[in-house]
MARSE-622466 format. One record per residue: residue in one letter; x, y, z of N, C-alpha, C, O in turn; residue number from 1. Coordinates in steps of 0.001 Angstrom, whole numbers. Each point is the difference from the previous one (the first is absolute). Last residue first. Layout:
! MARSE-622466
@rest:A n.east:X n.north:Y n.up:Z ca.east:X ca.north:Y ca.up:Z c.east:X c.north:Y c.up:Z o.east:X o.north:Y o.up:Z nr:NUM
...
! end
This chain:
! MARSE-622466
@rest:W n.east:-66746 n.north:125216 n.up:-36744 ca.east:-583 ca.north:1212 ca.up:563 c.east:826 c.north:1149 c.up:-438 o.east:-295 o.north:1142 o.up:352 nr:88
@rest:D n.east:-525 n.north:-6217 n.up:-2183 ca.east:1007 ca.north:1060 ca.up:42 c.east:-648 c.north:1287 c.up:459 o.east:-703 o.north:649 o.up:-774 nr:87
@rest:V n.east:-518 n.north:-6061 n.up:1694 ca.east:-495 ca.north:1276 ca.up:-519 c.east:1088 c.north:1044 c.up:149 o.east:593 o.north:126 o.up:1071 nr:86
@rest:E n.east:-368 n.north:-4675 n.up:592 ca.east:517 ca.north:205 ca.up:-1342 c.east:-456 c.north:1321 c.up:-615 o.east:459 o.north:367 o.up:-1081 nr:85
@rest:S n.east:-1886 n.north:-1978 n.up:5383 ca.east:1429 ca.north:297 ca.up:94 c.east:618 c.north:248 c.up:-1372 o.east:1072 o.north:595 o.up:-102 nr:84
@rest:R n.east:-5647 n.north:-1934 n.up:619 ca.east:206 ca.north:1401 ca.up:370 c.east:1483 c.north:352 c.up:23 o.east:376 o.north:1129 o.up:-314 nr:83
@rest:D n.east:-1678 n.north:-5595 n.up:-478 ca.east:-361 ca.north:842 ca.up:-1139 c.east:258 c.north:1465 c.up:311 o.east:452 o.north:752 o.up:-864 nr:82
@rest:D n.east:157 n.north:-3892 n.up:4306 ca.east:1051 ca.north:-119 ca.up:-987 c.east:-280 c.north:891 c.up:-1202 o.east:913 o.north:624 o.up:-541 nr:81
@rest:D n.east:-4188 n.north:-961 n.up:3916 ca.east:1146 ca.north:778 ca.up:470 c.east:1120 c.north:-40 c.up:-1016 o.east:662 o.north:1014 o.up:-222 nr:80
@rest:I n.east:-4348 n.north:-3684 n.up:-682 ca.east:-424 ca.north:1396 ca.up:-48 c.east:1162 c.north:888 c.up:413 o.east:278 o.north:1001 o.up:-662 nr:79
@rest:S n.east:271 n.north:-5594 n.up:1042 ca.east:80 ca.north:408 ca.up:-1403 c.east:-442 c.north:1443 c.up:-172 o.east:497 o.north:696 o.up:-885 nr:78
@rest:S n.east:-841 n.north:-2727 n.up:5151 ca.east:1390 ca.north:316 ca.up:-348 c.east:124 c.north:427 c.up:-1450 o.east:834 o.north:848 o.up:-315 nr:77
@rest:F n.east:-4999 n.north:-2331 n.up:2672 ca.east:326 ca.north:1418 ca.up:-131 c.east:1434 c.north:300 c.up:-415 o.east:302 o.north:1150 o.up:-318 nr:76
@rest:Y n.east:-2418 n.north:-5674 n.up:986 ca.east:-1023 ca.north:845 ca.up:-619 c.east:445 c.north:1429 c.up:-286 o.east:-505 o.north:622 o.up:-934 nr:75
@rest:Y n.east:3473 n.north:-3850 n.up:3038 ca.east:-532 ca.north:-614 ca.up:-1215 c.east:-953 c.north:952 c.up:-727 o.east:92 o.north:167 o.up:-1216 nr:74
@rest:N n.east:1618 n.north:1089 n.up:5441 ca.east:1038 ca.north:63 ca.up:-1039 c.east:-494 c.north:-587 c.up:-1312 o.east:318 o.north:521 o.up:-1070 nr:73
@rest:Y n.east:-3177 n.north:-861 n.up:4781 ca.east:165 ca.north:1409 ca.up:-376 c.east:1012 c.north:121 c.up:-1132 o.east:-249 o.north:686 o.up:-991 nr:72
@rest:A n.east:-297 n.north:-4921 n.up:2905 ca.east:-1149 ca.north:367 ca.up:-828 c.east:120 c.north:1445 c.up:-477 o.east:-266 o.north:297 o.up:-1165 nr:71
@rest:A n.east:3529 n.north:-1800 n.up:4173 ca.east:138 ca.north:-722 ca.up:-1269 c.east:-1149 c.north:355 c.up:-945 o.east:228 o.north:220 o.up:-1190 nr:70
@rest:E n.east:-396 n.north:1491 n.up:5564 ca.east:1042 ca.north:667 ca.up:-794 c.east:189 c.north:-679 c.up:-1348 o.east:191 o.north:673 o.up:-1013 nr:69
@rest:A n.east:-3170 n.north:-2654 n.up:4083 ca.east:-532 ca.north:1280 ca.up:-473 c.east:1017 c.north:729 c.up:-864 o.east:-358 o.north:572 o.up:-1029 nr:68
@rest:E n.east:1679 n.north:-4550 n.up:3174 ca.east:-979 ca.north:-292 ca.up:-1046 c.east:-540 c.north:1291 c.up:-601 o.east:-151 o.north:106 o.up:-1217 nr:67
@rest:G n.east:2992 n.north:390 n.up:4902 ca.east:734 ca.north:-531 ca.up:-1154 c.east:-919 c.north:-321 c.up:-1169 o.east:311 o.north:327 o.up:-1146 nr:66
@rest:I n.east:-2065 n.north:954 n.up:5355 ca.east:511 ca.north:1165 ca.up:-731 c.east:768 c.north:-456 c.up:-1247 o.east:-14 o.north:682 o.up:-1025 nr:65
@rest:S n.east:-3900 n.north:-3830 n.up:2871 ca.east:1322 ca.north:475 ca.up:420 c.east:408 c.north:1200 c.up:-841 o.east:-495 o.north:212 o.up:-1107 nr:64
@rest:R n.east:-3778 n.north:-2307 n.up:573 ca.east:285 ca.north:-350 ca.up:1393 c.east:1355 c.north:494 c.up:476 o.east:220 o.north:128 o.up:1204 nr:63
@rest:Y n.east:-3766 n.north:2018 n.up:-4997 ca.east:1160 ca.north:-878 ca.up:139 c.east:288 c.north:-218 c.up:1471 o.east:-190 o.north:893 o.up:826 nr:62
@rest:I n.east:-3774 n.north:1181 n.up:-4699 ca.east:374 ca.north:-255 ca.up:1391 c.east:1138 c.north:-1011 c.up:37 o.east:-25 o.north:-1010 o.up:-704 nr:61
@rest:A n.east:-3117 n.north:4360 n.up:-2583 ca.east:1253 ca.north:-745 ca.up:-137 c.east:582 c.north:-163 c.up:1403 o.east:620 o.north:920 o.up:532 nr:60
@rest:M n.east:-6003 n.north:-316 n.up:-1914 ca.east:1198 ca.north:591 ca.up:596 c.east:1202 c.north:-896 c.up:-240 o.east:-114 o.north:-1225 o.up:32 nr:59
@rest:E n.east:-4395 n.north:117 n.up:-1320 ca.east:386 ca.north:1172 ca.up:-772 c.east:1265 c.north:664 c.up:543 o.east:552 o.north:893 o.up:-643 nr:58
@rest:D n.east:-3060 n.north:-4748 n.up:2521 ca.east:952 ca.north:-350 ca.up:-1056 c.east:480 c.north:1204 c.up:-810 o.east:901 o.north:-142 o.up:-828 nr:57
@rest:N n.east:-2522 n.north:878 n.up:5983 ca.east:-536 ca.north:-704 ca.up:-1165 c.east:1085 c.north:-220 c.up:-1039 o.east:1141 o.north:426 o.up:181 nr:56
@rest:L n.east:-2626 n.north:2047 n.up:4749 ca.east:1014 ca.north:-988 ca.up:-359 c.east:-568 c.north:-822 c.up:-1149 o.east:-863 o.north:-853 o.up:206 nr:55
@rest:P n.east:-414 n.north:6086 n.up:1143 ca.east:-431 ca.north:-1398 ca.up:-41 c.east:1168 c.north:-893 c.up:-416 o.east:791 o.north:360 o.up:-873 nr:54
@rest:Y n.east:165 n.north:4158 n.up:3513 ca.east:-263 ca.north:-412 ca.up:-1377 c.east:-460 c.north:-1450 c.up:16 o.east:536 o.north:-797 o.up:770 nr:53
@rest:Y n.east:151 n.north:5333 n.up:2808 ca.east:-284 ca.north:-1420 ca.up:-168 c.east:-332 c.north:-263 c.up:-1465 o.east:-836 o.north:688 o.up:-585 nr:52
@rest:T n.east:4058 n.north:3299 n.up:3011 ca.east:-1223 ca.north:-303 ca.up:-735 c.east:-145 c.north:-1515 c.up:-107 o.east:994 o.north:-716 o.up:-126 nr:51
@rest:E n.east:2892 n.north:3338 n.up:1731 ca.east:-1125 ca.north:291 ca.up:884 c.east:-1358 c.north:-203 c.up:-667 o.east:-986 o.north:638 o.up:368 nr:50
@rest:Y n.east:5101 n.north:-1962 n.up:-2521 ca.east:-175 ca.north:1447 ca.up:32 c.east:-1260 c.north:406 c.up:767 o.east:-764 o.north:856 o.up:-445 nr:49
@rest:L n.east:446 n.north:-5678 n.up:-62 ca.east:1096 ca.north:671 ca.up:-683 c.east:-292 c.north:1491 c.up:-29 o.east:-1089 o.north:409 o.up:-403 nr:48
@rest:F n.east:-866 n.north:-5597 n.up:1869 ca.east:88 ca.north:1330 ca.up:590 c.east:1261 c.north:654 c.up:-540 o.east:1117 o.north:-422 o.up:301 nr:47
@rest:I n.east:-4629 n.north:-3684 n.up:-1994 ca.east:1385 ca.north:467 ca.up:90 c.east:-38 c.north:1408 c.up:552 o.east:-757 o.north:845 o.up:-477 nr:46
@rest:A n.east:-2889 n.north:-5063 n.up:1295 ca.east:323 ca.north:1199 ca.up:-776 c.east:1501 c.north:251 c.up:133 o.east:684 o.north:-608 o.up:823 nr:45
@rest:L n.east:-4835 n.north:-3579 n.up:42 ca.east:1296 ca.north:625 ca.up:246 c.east:177 c.north:1211 c.up:-913 o.east:-617 o.north:104 o.up:-1060 nr:44
@rest:Q n.east:-4027 n.north:-2548 n.up:3335 ca.east:853 ca.north:115 ca.up:-1172 c.east:1302 c.north:686 c.up:394 o.east:79 o.north:682 o.up:1023 nr:43
@rest:G n.east:-3728 n.north:-1396 n.up:2033 ca.east:290 ca.north:-1316 ca.up:-551 c.east:875 c.north:35 c.up:-1233 o.east:383 o.north:-1052 o.up:-511 nr:42
@rest:P n.east:-3146 n.north:5431 n.up:1578 ca.east:383 ca.north:-1032 ca.up:963 c.east:179 c.north:-1368 c.up:-666 o.east:-781 o.north:-397 o.up:-864 nr:41
@rest:N n.east:1067 n.north:5382 n.up:-986 ca.east:-565 ca.north:-1268 ca.up:-473 c.east:439 c.north:-1119 c.up:937 o.east:991 o.north:-679 o.up:-270 nr:40
@rest:E n.east:382 n.north:5159 n.up:1011 ca.east:-1268 ca.north:278 ca.up:-666 c.east:-713 c.north:-1261 c.up:-473 o.east:-1194 o.north:31 o.up:-300 nr:39
@rest:P n.east:5587 n.north:12 n.up:2420 ca.east:-969 ca.north:554 ca.up:952 c.east:-1381 c.north:261 c.up:-612 o.east:-993 o.north:86 o.up:722 nr:38
@rest:D n.east:4894 n.north:-3837 n.up:-1863 ca.east:-658 ca.north:1146 ca.up:-622 c.east:-1061 c.north:551 c.up:941 o.east:-974 o.north:-692 o.up:295 nr:37
@rest:N n.east:5604 n.north:-1851 n.up:1057 ca.east:-1434 ca.north:-265 ca.up:-122 c.east:-653 c.north:1260 c.up:-532 o.east:244 o.north:1094 o.up:509 nr:36
@rest:V n.east:4833 n.north:-1717 n.up:-1900 ca.east:-823 ca.north:256 ca.up:1192 c.east:-1420 c.north:-505 c.up:-230 o.east:-401 o.north:-269 o.up:-1132 nr:35
@rest:V n.east:5924 n.north:551 n.up:-857 ca.east:-1280 ca.north:-666 ca.up:-187 c.east:-770 c.north:168 c.up:1306 o.east:524 o.north:-292 o.up:1075 nr:34
@rest:A n.east:3412 n.north:3709 n.up:-2910 ca.east:-421 ca.north:-1034 ca.up:945 c.east:-1334 c.north:-590 c.up:-430 o.east:-879 o.north:703 o.up:-497 nr:33
@rest:A n.east:5452 n.north:1808 n.up:-2094 ca.east:-1377 ca.north:145 ca.up:453 c.east:-319 c.north:-1136 c.up:960 o.east:771 o.north:-952 o.up:128 nr:32
@rest:E n.east:3457 n.north:3690 n.up:-3230 ca.east:-328 ca.north:-992 ca.up:1007 c.east:-1415 c.north:285 c.up:479 o.east:-371 o.north:1160 o.up:182 nr:31
@rest:Q n.east:2366 n.north:141 n.up:-5127 ca.east:-415 ca.north:464 ca.up:1313 c.east:-274 c.north:-1181 c.up:910 o.east:-593 o.north:-996 o.up:-413 nr:30
@rest:I n.east:3092 n.north:2697 n.up:-4590 ca.east:-337 ca.north:-1117 ca.up:873 c.east:-337 c.north:569 c.up:1366 o.east:745 o.north:811 o.up:551 nr:29
@rest:N n.east:-1472 n.north:1859 n.up:-5347 ca.east:1013 ca.north:-398 ca.up:960 c.east:-502 c.north:-1172 c.up:825 o.east:-1169 o.north:-380 o.up:-75 nr:28
@rest:A n.east:270 n.north:3935 n.up:-4656 ca.east:-384 ca.north:-1139 ca.up:838 c.east:1131 c.north:-273 c.up:971 o.east:1163 o.north:300 o.up:-274 nr:27
@rest:V n.east:-3068 n.north:3334 n.up:-3851 ca.east:831 ca.north:-110 ca.up:1193 c.east:-538 c.north:-1147 c.up:846 o.east:-1168 o.north:-8 o.up:389 nr:26
@rest:N n.east:-887 n.north:1690 n.up:-4431 ca.east:1254 ca.north:-626 ca.up:-379 c.east:977 c.north:-81 c.up:1170 o.east:1173 o.north:-316 o.up:-197 nr:25
@rest:Q n.east:-5612 n.north:2341 n.up:546 ca.east:-90 ca.north:-1437 ca.up:-267 c.east:1319 c.north:-652 c.up:-408 o.east:130 o.north:-1219 o.up:110 nr:24
@rest:T n.east:-1793 n.north:5380 n.up:2936 ca.east:1002 ca.north:-119 ca.up:-1057 c.east:148 c.north:-1473 c.up:-318 o.east:767 o.north:-701 o.up:661 nr:23
@rest:H n.east:-3905 n.north:1945 n.up:2540 ca.east:60 ca.north:1283 ca.up:-698 c.east:974 c.north:-17 c.up:-1170 o.east:-115 o.north:806 o.up:-923 nr:22
@rest:P n.east:-590 n.north:-4526 n.up:4000 ca.east:-1270 ca.north:270 ca.up:-690 c.east:2 c.north:1302 c.up:-796 o.east:-856 o.north:195 o.up:-863 nr:21
@rest:N n.east:4959 n.north:-3679 n.up:1929 ca.east:-443 ca.north:1311 ca.up:442 c.east:-1293 c.north:340 c.up:-743 o.east:-5 o.north:26 o.up:-1231 nr:20
@rest:R n.east:1453 n.north:-5093 n.up:2151 ca.east:136 ca.north:1078 ca.up:-985 c.east:-555 c.north:1278 c.up:592 o.east:-1048 o.north:4 o.up:646 nr:19
@rest:Y n.east:3175 n.north:-4822 n.up:1420 ca.east:-989 ca.north:1064 ca.up:148 c.east:280 c.north:1087 c.up:-1022 o.east:1103 o.north:543 o.up:-59 nr:18
@rest:L n.east:-63 n.north:-5929 n.up:1592 ca.east:432 ca.north:994 ca.up:-977 c.east:-1099 c.north:1034 c.up:-35 o.east:-1141 o.north:-306 o.up:-347 nr:17
@rest:V n.east:2214 n.north:-2745 n.up:4770 ca.east:-832 ca.north:225 ca.up:-1182 c.east:695 c.north:970 c.up:-937 o.east:755 o.north:874 o.up:428 nr:16
@rest:Y n.east:18 n.north:-4467 n.up:4147 ca.east:550 ca.north:1082 ca.up:-823 c.east:-858 c.north:107 c.up:-1250 o.east:-355 o.north:-1013 o.up:-603 nr:15
@rest:I n.east:-368 n.north:-895 n.up:6067 ca.east:142 ca.north:-322 ca.up:-1417 c.east:597 c.north:1209 c.up:-710 o.east:186 o.north:1059 o.up:600 nr:14
@rest:I n.east:-1286 n.north:-3326 n.up:4681 ca.east:583 ca.north:1092 ca.up:-781 c.east:213 c.north:-505 c.up:-1420 o.east:547 o.north:-1081 o.up:-215 nr:13
@rest:E n.east:-4205 n.north:-518 n.up:4232 ca.east:1086 ca.north:-366 ca.up:-912 c.east:472 c.north:1238 c.up:-763 o.east:-813 o.north:807 o.up:-449 nr:12
@rest:G n.east:-2987 n.north:-953 n.up:3455 ca.east:1282 ca.north:318 ca.up:622 c.east:1188 c.north:-323 c.up:-879 o.east:1123 o.north:407 o.up:300 nr:11
@rest:P n.east:-5611 n.north:-3090 n.up:-1102 ca.east:82 ca.north:1356 ca.up:548 c.east:1324 c.north:188 c.up:746 o.east:440 o.north:-867 o.up:756 nr:10
@rest:T n.east:-517 n.north:-2663 n.up:-4704 ca.east:-515 ca.north:95 ca.up:1364 c.east:129 c.north:1437 c.up:480 o.east:952 o.north:691 o.up:-363 nr:9
@rest:Y n.east:-1289 n.north:-3843 n.up:-4585 ca.east:607 ca.north:1084 ca.up:761 c.east:-620 c.north:11 c.up:1386 o.east:-1126 o.north:-459 o.up:191 nr:8
@rest:T n.east:1699 n.north:-3063 n.up:-4708 ca.east:-650 ca.north:296 ca.up:1271 c.east:780 c.north:1088 c.up:710 o.east:1211 o.north:-113 o.up:189 nr:7
@rest:T n.east:-1953 n.north:-1680 n.up:-5628 ca.east:856 ca.north:474 ca.up:1073 c.east:-816 c.north:281 c.up:1247 o.east:-1116 o.north:515 o.up:-71 nr:6
@rest:E n.east:-567 n.north:-1693 n.up:-4328 ca.east:903 ca.north:-1093 ca.up:339 c.east:859 c.north:327 c.up:1213 o.east:773 o.north:-845 o.up:450 nr:5
@rest:S n.east:-3811 n.north:3989 n.up:-2388 ca.east:-820 ca.north:-1115 ca.up:478 c.east:852 c.north:-1197 c.up:400 o.east:-461 o.north:-861 o.up:749 nr:4
@rest:L n.east:2426 n.north:4702 n.up:-2776 ca.east:-362 ca.north:232 ca.up:1394 c.east:-779 c.north:-1168 c.up:563 o.east:175 o.north:-361 o.up:1164 nr:3
@rest:E n.east:3195 n.north:-597 n.up:-5180 ca.east:-1244 ca.north:717 ca.up:217 c.east:-297 c.north:110 c.up:1480 o.east:384 o.north:-861 o.up:792 nr:2
@rest:M n.east:4374 n.north:458 n.up:-3560 ca.east:-844 ca.north:-654 ca.up:974 c.east:-1244 c.north:847 c.up:204 o.east:90 o.north:1201 o.up:251 nr:1
! end
């Protein structure tokens, strides 16, 4: 679903797949809030880790934790499975 097809409201809780900016192969699901963007009146933002991020199609946004977990498992479970086969 594209962002343009979805309506969000300030105060809504969403879930995003968030990649660690320092370690790109680490991702997790984070709860975030949809808020009015303080820097761009009339636009919405995501408030995550005490930072405002533009609400756009570049973010993996899910309305429920179940949807977020399913997406995480789809995109990252094969990575975890590959690591489990490595002989340390």
